[in-house]
N, C-alpha and C positions, 0 to 999 in steps of 0.2 A: 504493500499499500504506500502511495506517495505521501511524503511528509508535507503538512500544510503550514508553512511558515507565514508570519504576518507580512503583508505587502504594503497595504495602504491604510492610514488612519486619518479620518476626518474628525477634527476636534473643535467643537464650538464655533463652526464656520459661520461668518456673517458677511454677506455680499450685498452691496447696495448700488443703485443707479441714481445719478443726480440729473434731474430735469430742470427746466427753467423755473418751475414753480414749487418743486418738492423733492425730497429724497425718498426713493422707493426701496424698501428692503426686500430683495428678491429671495434671499436665503437667510433664514433667521435662526442662528444658534443650533446648527445640526451636527450630529456626531454619529459615526458608524465605522466599522473596520472591515477590511477585505483581506482574505488569506489566499495563498496559492491554491490553484485548482478549485476555487470556490466561485460561484455565480451569485451575485446579489442583484435582485430585481428592484429597481427604483420606479414606483408607480405613482401616478397622480395626473390630473387634468392639466391642460395648458395653463401656464402661469403659476404652477405649484412650486417651481423652483428646481425641478429635477434636472433639466438640461443646464441651467446655470451652475449647479453643483458640479456637474461633469466638466464643463468648460473651465471652471476654476482649477480643477485638478490638472488640467492640460495647459494652464497658463494662457488661456484664450479669451479671457474676459476683456472686452474692448475698453481701454482706458484713455481718455474719458469716453463715455459718461460712467462706466462701471468701475468698481474697485472692491477689493477684499478689505473690509473694514477691520475685521479681527478674526482670530482663530488660527489653527494650524492645519496643514495638510502634510502629514509625515509619510514619506516614501522610503522604503527599504530597498535601495538601489543595488544592482549587481556591480555597477562600476564606481559609484560615489559613496557607498555606505548609506547610513541613515541621514536623510536631509529633509528640511522643511521646504516644500515646493513654493510656498508663498514668499520665501526669502531669496530665491534664486534669481539671477539676472536673466535677461532675455536670451543671451547667448547660451547660458547654462541650461535653460529650459529647452532651447532648440536641440541641444545634444541628446536630451532624454526623449523629447517628443518625436514619435515616429520610429524611435530605436527601442526604448524600454517601455514607453507609454504610447499606445496607439489608439486611434479613434475611428469608428465607422459612423458616418453621418446619415441622417434620415433620407435625404434626396441625393442619390448618386450623380444625377445629371448636373446638379449645381456644384458638386464636389470635384468632378472631373473636368479637366481642361478640354473644351470642345475641338481645339485645333491641334491637339497632340494625340498621337495614337495611344491606345490603352497600354500597349507594351512599353512604350517609352516613358509613360508616367510612372509605372512600377519600377522600371529600370533606374529612373532618376532617384527614387527613394532609396533603392539599394546602394547606388554609387555614392549617395550623400553620406550614408552612415557606415558603409563597409568599404574597405580599401580593395576594390576589385575592378577589373577592366570592364569595358562596355560589353565585350564578348561573354565574359563570365556573368555579368548582370543579365544579359539576354538569356543565357542558359538557366539561371536561377528563376527568372520571370516565367519562362516556359514551364519549368518544374512546378512553380506556384499555381499557374493557371490549370495545370493538370490536377494538382492537389485539391483546388476548389471546385473541381469537376466542371469546368467550362467546356462546352462542346467545341470541337474544331480549334483547339488552343493555338495552333500554328497560324490560323487565319485571324483569330481575334487579337493576337499580339500585334498585328498590323492594321487592325480596324480602329476607326474613330468611335467615340461614345455614341454618336447618333445612329450608328450602324448596327447596334446590338440592343437587345431587349432590356427592360428594367431589371429583371432578375439577374441577367448576365452582367449589367453594370454594377449591381450590388456585389457580385462575386469578385469583380475586378477590384472594388474597394476593399473587400476582405483580403484579397491577395496582397494588396498594397500595405494594409495594416499588419499583416502577418509576415511581411518580407524580412523583418529584422528580429523575428522571434521575441516579441514584446513580453514583458512580465505582466502587464496590465492592459487589458483591452476594454475600451469604453464603447459600447454600441448604443447610439442615440436614435431610438425609433427606427432600427434598420430594416424592418419588414412591414411597416405600416401601409405602404402603398402597393404591396405585392399580393398576388393571388395566394390563397391558402396553401396550394400545392407547392408553389415556389417558396413561400414562407417556411413550410416544413423542411424543405431541403436545406434552406439557409440556416435554420436553427440546428438541424442535425449536424451540418458541417461545422458550425461554431463549437458545438460540444465535442466533436471529434478532434478538432484542432486544439481545443483546451486540454483534452486528455493527453495528447501527444506532447504538449509543451508545459503542462502543469501551470498554466497562467490563470490569473484572476480575472473575472469578467464583471463589469458593471453594465447591466442591461437595462436601459431606460425605455419605458413604454407606458401607455395609458390602459393597456389591455391585460387584465389579470389572468385571462385565459392562457395567454402566451407564457406569462410568468410561472403558472402552475406547472408546466411541463419542462421548464428550463432552470429555474432558480433553486438555490439551497436556502437562501434567506430573502425576506421581503422588507423593503423600506417604503412606507406609504407617506407621501408628502401632500400637504394641503396648505396653500397660501404661504409658502416659504418655510413651513415647519414640518418636522417629522411627527406625525400623529400616532404612528404605530410601526413597530418593527419586530421581527422575530423569524423563526424557522417557517418555511413555506407551508408545512402541514398545519402548524398552529394558526397561522393567519387565515387559512381557508376553512379549517374546521371550527374555529372559535374566534371570529373577529371581534375585537373589543371596541373599536372606535366607530361611530355611526357613519363616517365618511368611507371607511373600508367596506362596511356593509353595503353602502350604496353602490360602490364600484363593483362588488361581487354580484349584486342583484340586477344591475341594469344591462348586462349582456344578454341578448336574446337567446333563450334556451332552444335546443333542437328537439327535446323530448316532450315539450308542453306547448299548448296553444294559449297565448295570453291575450286578454282584452287590451291591456296597456303594459308598457314596460315600467317597472319600479325605477325611480330616479333618486338622486341624492336627497331631495326635499322630502321623500317619504321616511327618511331616517333622521334628518336633522334640519334645523333652521338656524339662522344667524340673526341675533337681535340688533338693535340700533347701536349698541356698544361694541359690536363685533364678536360677541361671545356666542359659542355654539350651544344650542338647546337640543338635547337629544330626544328623539321620539322612541317610545318603548315598542320596538318591533324588530323581530328577527328577519333575516334574509328569507328563510323558509316561509314565514308568515306572509311577507310582502308578495312573494311569488304565488303562494297558494290563493291569496285574495284576488289575484289578477287572472286566474285560470278560467278559460271558457270551457263549459261542459260540452260533452259530445252531442247532447240534445240541442243545445243552442247553436252549435256549428251546423248540424244537419238541417235545422230549420232555416238558417240563413242561406245555406246552399240551395235548398228547395225553392226559396223565393228568388234568389239571384238568377238561376238559370231558366226561370220562366220569363225573364225580361228580354227585350229585344237586343240584338247584337248591335253594338255601336261601331265596331271595327271588324272588317273581314280582310284577311290577307291570304292570297292564293298564289302559289308557285312563284313567289317573289325571289328575284335574283339581283344582286348587285355585285358586278365584277369590276375590278380595276386593272387596266393593262400595265404590264411591267416590262414586256419586251416588244419591240416593233421590228417588222421586216424591213428590207431595203427600200420598199415602196411606202413605208410609213404606216402599214397596217399592223394592228396588234396581233402578235403571234402567241403570246402567253399572258395569262390573267391570274390575279389573286381573286379567288372566289370568296369574298367576304361574307356574302349571304347567298346561299346556294339552294334554291328551290324550297323555300319555307312557306308553310301554310298554317294558319291558325285564326281563331275568332276571339273577340273580347266582348263581354256583355256589359250593358250599362250598369254602373256601380261596382264593377269588379276591379280588383287589383291583380293584374297578371304579372308575375315575376319573371325576369330574364336573368339567368345566371350562367356563369362559365368563366374560364380563364381569360386573361388578356389575349386578344387576337382571335377569340372564338367568333366574333362578328356581332356581338350583342349591341354595341354602341352604334355600329354601322346600320343595323336593322332598325334601331330607334330613330336614327336620323333619316333613314330612307322613308319611313312611314310619314314623316313630316315634310318630305321632299327637300330637306336640307342637303341630302345626297340624292342624286338622280338614280332611279332603279334601271337595271339593264332590261329586265322584263318582268311580267307578272301583274297582278291586280292588287290595288289597295283601295278598299271601299270604306268610306267613313259616312255613317248614317245613310247608307244605300247609294251614295254618290261615288263614282270612280274618280279618285283624285289623281291617278297617274296621268290622266289626260288633261288636267287643268293647266292652262298656260302659266308660265312663271309670273307674268304680270298680275294674274288673278289670285295668286297664292296668299297675298296679304290678308284678304278677307277670311280665307280658310284658317289662317294661323291664329286669328282672334279666338277661335274655338278649340284649337289644339296648341297647347303650350309645352315648353320643355324647361326643366330645372337642371342646370349643368353641375358637374362635379366641383369645379373650383369657383366659389362665389366671388373671389376677389377679381379674377380675370373677366368675370361676367358683368362687373360693374364699372362704370366710368369713374376713375379716381378723382375727376375734377367736378363731378356732379354730386349734390347732396342726395341722401337716400330718398328724400321726399320727391325730388326731381326724377330720380330713377324710377320710382313707382308711378309717377304721373305721366312719364313719357309715352308708354304704350297707349294710354288712354287718349293722348293728343294725336298720336299717329293714326289711330283707328277712329277718331272723331267721336269718342264717347263723351257724353255730358255736354252741357251748353257753355260752360265757362271754366276758367282755371279755379274759381272758387269752389265749384261743385266737384271738380277733380281732386282738389286738395281735401275736401271733406271725405271723399271716398278713400284717398290715400291714408289719411289719419285713422279712419276706421280700420283699414287693413293692418296698419302698423300695430294697433292695439290687439287685433285678432291673432297676430303672430307673436304676442307677448313682448312687444317693444313699447317704448313710451313716446308720447307726442313730442317731448323735447328732442328726441333723437331724429325727428323729421329733418332738422336743419344740419345734421352732422354728415361727415364725409366717410366713405368706406374704410379708410385707414384708421378711424377712430373706433372700430368695432372688432370684436373677436370673430373667429371663423364661424362659430355657431350663429352669432347674431347676423353676420353677413349672409349666411344661408337663409335665415328668416326673411331678410330683405328680399332676396331672390324669390322666395316663395310668395311674399306679398305682391311682388311685381307680376309674377305669373298669374295671380288671382285677380289682378286689376282689370283684366278683360272679361271676367266671368266665364272662363272656359269650361267646357264639359269634359275634356280629355287632356290629361297631363302625363308627359313622360318624365320620370325622374331618372336621370342618367348619372349613376354613381354619386347621388346628391348628398350622401352622408359619409362617404368613404374616407374623407380627410378629417373627420371630426373625432374628438375624444369620445370614448364610449358613453360617458355620462351625458355629454351634450348631444351625442347621436340619439340616445334614448329619448331626450326631450323633443328633438326634431321629428323622429319617427311617430311619437305620440301625437304631435301637432298635425302631421300629415294625415293621420287616421281621424283625428277630431274634425279637421276641415272637410275630409271626405264625407263623414256623417252629416255634417251641417249643409254642405253645398251639393251633395250627390255627385261627386266627381267620379270619373273612371281613371285608373292609373295603369301605366305600364311602369314597373319598378325594376330598374337595371342595376345589378351589383355583382361583384365577384365574390361577395360574402354570402354564402348559402344560408347561414343562420339568420341574417338580416332579411333576406328575401323570404324565407319561410315565415317569419313573423308578420311581414307586411302582406303576403300574397294569399289569394284564394286558390288560384292555380299557379303552376310554375312550369316554365320551359327551361330545360338544361341544354345549352348550346355548346357545340364542339366543332371546330373547323368549318364554320359557316352553316352547319346543319343542325337540326333538332336531334339531340341525343335521347331525350326523354321529355314527355309532357304529361301533366295530369295534376290531381289534387296535391297541394303543397305538403300536407301532412303525410299522405301516403308515399310520396317520393322520398321524404326524409326518413320515414319509418321502414320502408321496403324498396330501396332503389333497385331498379332492374338492370341498369347498365354498369359495366365496370368503371366507366369514367365517372359517373355520379357517385359510385361507392368510394372512389379515390378522393373526390372532392370532400365528401362527408368525413372520411377517415382523417383527412388532413386538418380539419378544424380543431384548434385547441379548445377543449370543452371545459377545463378547470374542474373536473370532477375529482372527489377525494380518492377514488380508486386509481385514477390516472396518476395522481401525485404519489400515491403509495408505490405504484408500479415503477414510476420514474426514480424514486429513492432507492428501491431494490436494485434497479438496473445499474445505477451509479455505483452502488456498493460492490456489485459483481465486477464491474469494469475496473474499479480501484484495486481490487484484490488481484 
């Protein structure tokens, strides 16, 4: 069994950021330790201070406006002995960073240089910290690419970041982080934007590399399901403070703090059908003095109170499928040419949507799920004619919309709206959110004056749980979850009957995600919407959907009742998707602990 020496000690760390008007304490007096071969999961929603804690250890806090006000970060270095990282100079930190301390960031596309090949970026890191030639660095990089299981490593070493998938880019980042055999690896939300199948392979890879090198891992995430199968210990952060920490089994089997209970409860379960997802506010409130008031409720009680009975579900389905069909899709194909002949004619195609047929009933939520590249987003955009179909029929309320001229599509889109994945890029940064919500009403000539449009916008802002004061603010003044609420309000401003939600909660913390999913369901009940809900997260799609379509390589792999597909998947592809979802069950944690013990021996 490998000996677990102490690697990192965070002692009473306080980090603050100075703005023009105030000092913000992002990390407030936190302490924990990391040993060799140990994985600590740091969890909490955006703004909890988890990433700032990690950046402090790496010496990457931007100064100004940030600074470590007090505390120690003691690192037991292979080369320098025991040092306090907060006392090292920039040059001394550079010698450790990337060599003994490595970090994998959340978004690999922004971490990789777009004009340098993937191989050269890893080679640069190797030559910076190791006295080797370019030829030796090339050989080490190729070996690393094979170790992180990149397909076609000889080609990827000469590829640019935009030429490979998100999961492959993340593997390149892991190869770069592992290039100098670090003692401590900090992984900051490294799998948030990845499909569950790719996520599972990345997590398995990190644990395999950890065992080989006996390194300590700080794994930062908002998803306790991921932590359950990865971590030895859990640190729960809320508003800059550690509210709870301990062994992973203790945290999951007997959470003490109401915030931890909320995080555990708000993840959509696969084995139950819920009316609504529990949220943080079901377990705690914050009074005017900022003190937490706990509500007497267990995680099990919150989930039990939200469960829909089989009788309720059967009654709803019986009523739903007696309604008329609002959308009919028949033999739909959307092909993109990739190679052309000498005469300019397409000779090869990507079949993004390949002969797909299905119907959607009024008031139904139809889920579309599958890995990146399966065609689900292209299908959604083709239905709205944001992408032109190659062939097939799209009938909305008995009207064939594939034949509608482009100039006439504006009127159609008032009735068919889309909510995109990234709310920030969907909003004009120079327009207030009030103007953003009023703009579609102006374009479509709704209401008689700006005064009436403003009244409607104000009403929508309140319906999505924002305040009237926020009408005059700009997108950068809001959190990700609040911006998504603005996008929902804007979509509702035209009183549509049909809405496509395209990965509209994928980038949100699980606690905020639960609030937005509940909001979408509440609005559906109130306004009688019909949804197509697109996501790579099968548990989220199952919670939202009446029926579900599983897509793979442009085709329908499986279609049917959402509960039945999750309980009894018929295709191997669907089974693989379900098995890849981190479920956070106690038995899974026990199995993971047993497996780690066997491997250590």
